C-alpha positions in Angstrom: 163.1 26.0 192.1 161.2 23.2 190.2 162.7 19.8 190.6 162.8 19.1 186.8 163.2 22.1 184.4 162.9 21.5 180.7 163.7 24.6 178.7 163.5 25.2 174.9 164.2 21.5 174.2 164.7 20.7 170.6 165.6 17.4 168.9 166.2 17.0 165.2 166.7 13.6 163.5 168.8 14.1 160.3 167.8 11.4 157.8 170.0 12.6 154.9 171.6 15.8 153.7 168.3 17.5 152.9 165.9 15.4 154.9 165.3 15.9 158.7 162.6 15.5 161.3 162.1 17.9 164.1 160.8 15.6 166.9 160.8 18.3 169.6 160.4 22.0 169.0 161.1 24.3 171.9 159.4 22.1 174.6 159.4 24.0 177.9 157.8 22.9 181.2 158.6 22.2 184.8 157.9 19.2 187.1 157.6 19.4 190.8 159.3 16.9 193.1 157.0 14.1 193.9 154.6 14.9 191.1 152.9 12.3 189.0 152.9 13.7 185.5 151.5 12.2 182.3 152.6 13.1 178.8 150.0 12.4 176.1 150.0 12.9 172.3 149.4 11.0 169.1 152.0 8.7 167.6 154.9 10.8 166.3 154.2 13.7 168.6 157.6 13.4 170.4 156.6 11.5 173.5 159.2 8.8 173.3 161.9 11.2 172.2 161.2 13.3 175.3 161.4 10.2 177.6 164.7 9.1 176.0 166.2 12.5 176.8 164.9 12.6 180.3 166.2 9.1 180.8 169.7 10.1 179.7 169.6 7.8 176.7 169.8 10.6 174.2 172.2 13.5 174.8 172.2 14.9 171.3 169.7 17.8 171.7 169.6 21.5 172.1 168.0 23.4 175.0 168.4 22.2 178.6 167.1 19.7 181.1 167.8 20.3 184.8 167.2 17.8 187.6 167.5 19.2 191.1 169.3 22.3 189.7 171.9 20.5 187.7 172.0 20.1 183.9 171.6 16.3 183.2 174.6 16.5 180.8 176.8 17.3 183.8 175.9 14.1 185.5 178.0 11.0 184.9 175.7 9.2 182.4 176.0 5.8 184.1 175.3 7.3 187.6 172.3 9.2 186.2 170.7 6.2 184.6 171.4 3.9 187.6 170.4 6.2 190.6 168.6 9.3 189.4 166.1 7.7 187.0 164.5 4.2 186.7 162.8 3.4 183.4 159.8 1.1 182.8 159.4 0.0 179.2 156.3 -1.1 177.4 158.0 -4.3 176.2 159.1 -5.2 179.8 162.7 -6.0 178.6 163.2 -8.8 181.1 166.1 -11.3 180.7 164.4 -14.6 179.7 167.0 -16.8 181.4 166.7 -15.0 184.8 163.9 -15.6 187.3 161.9 -12.8 188.9 164.3 -12.2 191.8 167.3 -12.2 189.4 165.7 -9.7 187.0 164.8 -7.3 189.8 168.3 -7.4 191.3 170.0 -7.1 187.9 170.8 -3.3 188.2 172.7 -4.0 191.4 175.3 -6.0 189.5 176.4 -2.7 188.0 176.6 -1.0 191.4 174.2 0.0 194.2 173.7 2.8 196.6 175.6 2.3 199.8 172.6 3.0 202.0 170.4 0.2 200.4 169.8 -3.0 202.4 169.3 -5.3 199.4 167.3 -8.0 201.1 164.9 -5.5 202.8 164.5 -3.5 199.5 163.9 -6.7 197.5 161.3 -8.1 200.0 159.5 -4.7 200.1 159.3 -4.6 196.3 158.1 -8.2 196.1 155.4 -7.4 198.6 154.1 -4.2 197.0 154.1 -5.8 193.5 152.4 -9.0 194.7 155.3 -11.1 193.4 156.3 -12.9 196.6 155.0 -16.3 195.3 156.5 -15.8 191.8 160.1 -15.1 192.9 161.6 -18.2 191.3 159.6 -18.1 188.1 161.0 -17.3 184.7 159.4 -14.5 182.5 157.8 -17.1 180.2 155.9 -18.4 183.3 154.4 -15.0 184.1 151.4 -13.1 182.9 151.8 -9.8 181.1 150.8 -7.9 184.3 153.3 -9.9 186.4 156.1 -9.2 183.9 155.3 -5.5 184.0 155.4 -5.5 187.8 158.8 -7.2 187.7 160.0 -4.4 185.4 158.6 -1.8 187.8 160.4 -3.5 190.8 163.6 -3.6 188.8 163.4 0.1 188.0 162.9 0.8 191.7 165.5 -1.5 193.2 168.1 1.3 193.5 165.6 3.8 195.0 165.7 6.3 192.1 164.4 9.8 192.4 162.4 9.6 189.1 160.5 6.8 187.4 160.0 7.1 183.7 157.2 4.9 182.4 156.8 4.4 178.6 153.3 3.2 177.9 153.4 0.7 180.8 149.9 -0.5 180.1 150.2 -0.6 176.3 150.5 -4.4 176.0 148.0 -5.2 178.8 144.3 -5.8 179.0 142.2 -3.0 180.7 141.9 -4.8 184.1 145.6 -5.6 184.3 146.5 -2.1 183.1 144.4 -0.7 185.9 146.3 -2.6 188.4 149.6 -1.2 187.0 148.4 2.4 187.2 147.2 1.8 190.8 150.7 0.4 191.7 152.4 3.5 190.2 150.0 5.8 192.0 150.7 4.0 195.3 154.4 4.2 194.7 154.1 7.9 194.0 152.2 8.5 197.2 154.2 6.2 199.5 157.7 6.7 198.2 157.3 10.3 197.0 159.0 9.3 193.8 158.5 11.6 190.8 156.8 9.8 188.0 156.6 10.8 184.3 154.2 8.6 182.5 153.9 8.4 178.7 150.5 7.3 177.5 148.0 7.7 174.6 145.1 6.9 176.9 143.4 10.1 178.2 141.5 8.1 180.9 144.9 7.0 182.3 146.2 10.6 182.1 143.2 11.8 184.2 144.6 9.7 187.1 147.8 11.7 187.3 148.4 15.0 189.0 148.9 16.9 185.7 149.1 16.3 182.0 151.4 17.7 179.3 150.1 17.3 175.7 152.5 17.1 172.8 151.4 18.0 169.3 153.9 17.8 166.5 156.8 18.1 168.9 155.4 21.1 170.8 153.7 21.1 174.2 150.4 22.8 174.1 
């Protein structure tokens, strides 16, 4: 059985009584456990809508999404977003008043997995993201690449099974973006974490195991 199964997924945004937008139209595909998958498409193709549904942020859709054989609507929504998926946003979404360490550890304030040694996990993530010397710095003291690495470490602190990355290189220069893709690739190989990467860059998509292309809400 595939690890993630997306079947006949539809999402309609109703703007008014007679105006609506079909963002996703019968999207169907599977993802293997440990796969590094990219989703590409033009602006408005449904990429972000798909990611919001996979991330448990949008539950108003038809069709089904199964993770490890279980419909994601059957998961407790807080549990699903804390422990099953970790999301990396294009805008970083760091807390300005918290330093690197505090931003990374923030998800643990809402609960952590019992089998996680917090200190060991933090030190490991600081090492692989090359942030060991920046641990006490605030976000405004970091470069864009460093802020994105903090966001990745934060998404990984609870050892989620799936990482969802929404245009993680979109606000970065090409050299810094390359380092972020390398980091995600290394995490995929070393932690066996399943990664779904949203990107508009076909060169980045070529670095992943497989690519799904969305056109006008349909996978082609």
